[in-house]
C-alpha positions in Angstrom: 70.4 85.3 106.6 73.3 86.4 104.4 76.4 87.0 106.5 79.0 89.7 105.9 82.5 89.0 104.7 84.0 89.6 108.2 81.7 86.9 109.5 82.3 84.5 106.6 86.1 84.8 107.1 85.7 83.6 110.7 82.8 81.1 110.5 82.3 79.8 106.9 83.2 76.2 106.1 83.6 75.0 109.7 82.7 71.4 110.2 83.0 70.1 113.8 83.7 66.5 114.7 82.1 64.5 117.5 84.5 66.1 119.9 82.8 69.5 119.3 86.0 71.4 118.9 85.8 75.2 118.7 88.9 75.7 116.5 88.9 73.8 113.1 90.3 70.3 113.4 93.6 69.4 111.7 93.5 66.1 110.0 97.0 64.9 109.5 96.3 61.6 107.7 97.2 60.3 104.3 94.2 58.0 104.0 90.8 57.2 105.5 89.3 53.9 106.7 86.2 52.3 105.2 83.6 50.2 106.9 83.8 47.5 104.3 84.8 46.6 100.7 81.6 47.9 99.3 82.0 51.3 100.9 85.6 51.5 99.7 84.4 50.8 96.1 81.6 53.3 96.4 83.9 56.0 97.7 86.5 55.5 95.0 84.0 55.6 92.2 82.1 58.6 93.6 79.0 56.7 94.3 79.1 57.6 98.0 80.3 60.9 99.4 83.2 60.7 101.8 86.9 61.1 102.2 89.2 58.7 100.4 92.8 59.9 100.2 94.3 63.3 101.2 95.7 63.9 97.7 92.2 65.0 96.7 89.9 64.7 99.8 90.7 65.9 103.3 88.4 67.5 105.9 90.7 70.4 106.8 91.3 71.2 103.1 87.5 71.0 102.5 86.9 73.6 105.2 89.4 75.9 103.6 87.8 75.4 100.2 84.3 76.0 101.6 85.4 79.2 103.4 87.1 80.7 100.4 84.2 79.8 98.2 81.8 81.6 100.6 84.0 84.7 100.6 84.3 84.8 96.8 80.7 84.0 96.2 81.7 80.9 94.2 79.9 77.6 93.7 83.0 75.6 94.1 86.7 75.7 95.1 89.6 73.4 94.6 92.7 74.0 96.7 96.2 73.5 95.4 99.8 73.4 96.7 100.6 77.0 95.6 99.3 79.9 93.5 101.3 78.7 90.5 100.0 75.2 90.8 96.5 76.7 90.8 97.2 78.3 87.4 98.7 75.1 86.1 95.8 73.0 87.3 93.3 75.3 85.7 95.2 75.4 82.4 95.8 71.7 82.2 92.2 70.8 83.1 90.5 73.3 80.8 92.9 73.6 77.8 94.2 71.2 75.2 96.8 71.2 72.5 95.8 73.6 69.7 94.1 76.0 72.1 95.0 79.7 72.3 95.2 81.9 75.4 95.2 85.7 75.6 97.1 86.8 78.7 97.9 90.1 80.2 101.6 91.1 79.8 101.5 92.4 83.3 101.4 89.2 85.3 103.8 87.5 87.7 107.1 86.4 86.0 106.5 82.7 86.7 103.0 83.0 85.0 104.7 84.4 81.9 107.2 81.5 82.0 104.4 79.0 82.4 102.4 80.2 79.4 105.2 81.2 77.0 107.5 78.2 77.9 106.0 75.2 79.5 102.5 75.1 78.1 103.8 76.2 74.7 105.6 72.8 74.6 102.3 71.1 74.8 100.8 73.0 71.8 99.0 75.8 73.8 99.7 79.2 72.2 99.6 82.4 74.2 99.4 86.0 73.0 100.4 88.7 75.6 98.6 92.0 75.6 98.2 95.2 77.7 96.0 94.6 80.7 94.2 97.9 80.2 93.6 98.1 76.4 90.3 96.3 75.7 90.8 96.7 72.0 94.2 94.8 72.2 92.4 91.8 73.8 89.8 91.9 71.0 92.5 92.0 68.3 94.3 89.1 69.9 91.3 86.8 69.7 91.5 83.8 67.4 88.9 81.1 66.5 90.7 78.8 68.9 90.9 81.2 71.8 89.7 79.4 74.9 91.0 81.5 77.9 91.6 85.1 78.8 93.9 85.4 81.9 94.9 88.4 83.9 95.9 89.8 87.3 94.1 92.9 88.5 95.7 94.9 90.1 98.8 93.6 88.4 102.0 92.7 90.1 104.1 94.9 90.6 102.7 98.0 88.8 99.1 97.9 90.1 97.6 98.2 86.7 93.8 97.7 86.9 91.9 95.8 84.2 88.2 96.3 83.5 86.9 92.9 84.5 83.3 93.4 83.3 84.5 94.6 79.9 86.9 91.7 79.5 84.2 89.3 80.6 82.0 90.6 77.7 84.9 90.1 75.3 85.5 86.5 76.5 81.8 85.6 76.4 81.4 86.9 72.8 84.4 84.8 71.8 83.2 81.7 73.6 86.2 81.8 75.9 86.6 81.8 79.7 87.9 84.7 81.7 90.1 83.8 84.7 91.2 86.5 87.1 94.1 86.2 89.6 92.7 87.9 92.7 95.6 87.3 95.0 96.4 91.0 95.6 92.9 92.1 96.5 91.4 89.0 98.0 87.6 88.8 98.2 87.7 91.5 100.9 88.5 94.2 98.3 87.3 92.6 95.0 85.1 89.7 93.9 85.7 89.1 90.2 82.8 86.7 89.7 80.4 89.5 90.4 81.8 91.3 87.4 81.4 88.4 85.1 84.6 86.4 85.5 84.3 82.6 85.1 87.2 81.6 87.3 89.2 83.2 90.2 92.7 82.2 91.0 94.4 82.6 94.4 97.9 82.4 95.8 96.8 81.7 99.4 100.5 82.1 100.3 99.9 85.8 100.2 97.1 87.6 102.1 94.9 84.7 102.8 97.6 83.3 105.2 98.9 86.9 105.7 101.9 86.0 107.8 104.3 84.4 105.3 104.1 80.9 106.9 102.9 78.4 104.3 102.2 77.9 100.6 98.8 77.4 99.1 96.6 78.1 96.1 93.0 77.8 94.9 90.8 77.8 91.8 87.2 79.0 92.2 84.2 79.1 89.9 81.1 77.1 88.9 80.8 73.5 89.8 81.0 72.5 86.2 84.3 74.2 85.6 85.9 73.5 89.0 84.6 70.2 90.2 84.0 68.5 86.8 87.2 70.0 85.4 90.0 71.1 87.8 89.2 68.6 90.5 89.9 65.7 88.2 93.3 67.0 87.3 94.1 67.5 91.0 93.1 64.0 91.8 95.3 62.5 89.1 98.3 64.8 89.0 98.3 65.7 92.7 99.4 69.4 93.2 97.7 69.1 96.5 97.3 71.6 99.4 98.5 69.9 102.6 96.1 69.6 105.5 98.5 71.5 107.8 98.8 74.4 105.3 95.1 74.5 104.9 94.7 74.8 108.7 97.2 77.6 108.9 95.5 79.5 106.1 92.1 79.0 107.8 93.5 80.7 110.9 94.8 83.5 108.7 91.5 84.1 107.0 89.8 84.8 110.4 91.6 88.2 110.4 91.6 88.8 106.6 89.2 91.7 106.4 90.9 93.5 109.3 94.3 93.1 107.8 93.4 94.0 104.2 91.7 97.2 105.2 94.4 98.2 107.7 97.2 97.4 105.3 95.5 99.3 102.4 95.1 102.3 104.6 98.9 102.2 105.4 99.7 101.7 101.8 97.8 104.8 100.7 99.6 106.9 103.3 103.0 105.6 102.1 102.1 106.1 98.5 101.2 109.7 99.1 104.5 110.3 100.9 106.5 108.6 98.1 104.7 110.7 95.5 105.9 113.9 97.1 109.5 112.6 97.6 112.1 114.4 95.4 114.1 111.2 94.8 111.0 109.3 93.4 110.2 109.6 89.8 106.8 107.9 89.8 104.5 106.0 92.2 102.2 103.2 91.1 99.2 102.7 93.4 95.6 102.3 92.4 94.4 104.3 95.4 96.2 107.5 94.3 94.2 110.0 92.2 97.2 110.2 89.8 96.9 106.5 88.9 95.6 106.1 85.3 92.9 103.6 86.3 92.1 105.2 89.7 88.4 105.7 88.9 88.0 102.1 87.7 89.8 100.8 90.7 87.5 102.7 93.1 84.5 101.2 91.3 85.8 97.7 91.2 87.7 97.5 94.5 86.9 98.4 98.0 90.3 99.9 98.6 93.7 100.3 96.8 95.3 97.3 98.3 98.7 97.0 100.1 101.2 96.9 97.2 103.0 100.2 96.4 105.6 100.3 93.6 107.7 103.3 92.7 110.5 104.3 90.4 113.7 105.7 92.0 115.6 108.3 90.2 119.0 106.9 89.2 118.0 103.5 87.9 119.2 100.2 89.3 122.1 101.6 91.4 119.8 104.0 93.2 117.1 101.4 93.6 119.5 98.8 95.1 120.8 101.5 97.5 117.3 101.9 98.9 117.0 98.2 99.3 120.4 97.8 100.9 119.8 100.7 103.3 116.7 99.2 104.9 117.0 98.0 108.5 113.3 97.3 109.3 111.8 96.3 106.0 112.4 92.7 104.9 114.3 92.1 101.7 112.3 89.2 100.2 110.3 88.2 97.2 107.2 87.4 99.0 104.2 89.8 99.5 101.1 89.8 101.6 102.8 89.5 104.9 102.0 91.6 108.0 105.7 92.4 107.9 106.5 95.0 105.2 108.7 93.6 102.4 110.7 95.2 99.6 112.0 93.7 96.3 113.6 94.8 93.0 111.3 93.1 90.5 113.6 93.4 87.4 116.2 91.2 89.1 114.0 88.9 91.2 110.4 88.2 90.6 110.5 89.1 86.9 114.2 88.4 86.4 113.7 85.2 84.4 111.5 86.8 81.7 113.2 88.5 78.7 114.2 92.2 78.8 111.6 92.8 76.1 108.9 91.3 78.2 109.9 93.3 81.2 109.9 96.5 79.1 106.4 95.7 77.7 105.2 95.2 81.3 106.8 98.5 82.3 109.3 97.0 84.7 112.4 99.2 84.7 115.7 98.9 86.6 114.6 101.7 89.0 111.4 100.1 90.0 110.9 98.9 93.6 107.9 97.0 95.0 106.9 97.4 98.6 104.3 95.1 100.2 103.0 97.2 103.1 102.5 95.4 106.4 101.1 96.4 109.7 104.0 98.3 111.2 103.6 102.0 112.0 103.8 103.9 108.6 106.2 106.4 110.0 108.7 103.7 110.8 108.4 102.3 107.2 108.9 105.9 105.8 112.0 106.4 108.0 113.4 103.1 106.8 113.0 104.0 103.1 114.3 107.4 103.8 117.7 105.9 104.7 118.3 105.1 101.1 116.2 107.8 99.4 117.4 110.8 101.4 121.2 110.2 101.6 
């Protein structure tokens, strides 16, 4: 019997010990004991299945990997210490010097820094293109293109990419398509079903859902993930801790409830902001006014919980809204049950060049709100302190 996402979020991946615990066990151990020297040798070489060392094998982490793989419909999952380490692990495992990457120009600022700065020093070239213009991706292809990478919806503007169309572009070019699914989670969107080869997660965001721990993951086929990314993780060690895996497992039990409830609140807030006289523009895929609204509604179950908007008056007016809040948390994180607000141009995307920010549409008046589970009327009232005065 095929279980629903709600059931998988609660039950998938659980492996009970001899104590028959109901809640997943937390294995806080760096290493594991072997029966004898022969077993130790077999475990280290992979000749016998079993746990070896928590840098790359741990029962609690395995439960997290199996649960997320079930939710995404993936053959395999490798957990990492953070979302950025997931992108790094994927890139270092599957790319080499001389390879070329085509990347959306509407990705998280640290992702831009990784591809344009750090990986460039190792001979990996990256071309940044619009996430919504398929022709731009096709024009950017080179004979040595090995990877297409994007976020959809993008952070912070909620631009929606056509995953199926880009999967076709990648396949024709003999390249891989990797999709960062952190903002939707598998509750709202499953990129592998649209032809993506790899899915990236920052489990720090909605998978945990309460802003407690860091985590990341790479998902896809066994060939790509276990034969490729796992080897990099074992050697280089950007490992998800067992404690963090356990916390995220607990968060995933309520993932569907939270994602749908927060998306509903976000849509209500977006409609209110769109009608506000001090707001120049609202960016939210669930709004009919969004340029990719129809695509989002085909590709996603709901609009998600990120609402971004431009305040009339530029940076000064935007900072006034931020500084006037009393309920909303001023922080760079998102995906929490507590609503958060940030000014992307000077925080999450502050390290990239002004030209890169402009290309991504991130202006000085832009604010990003990650809508939580508070009453929407209270969130509106808090934003009104800075918008209405």
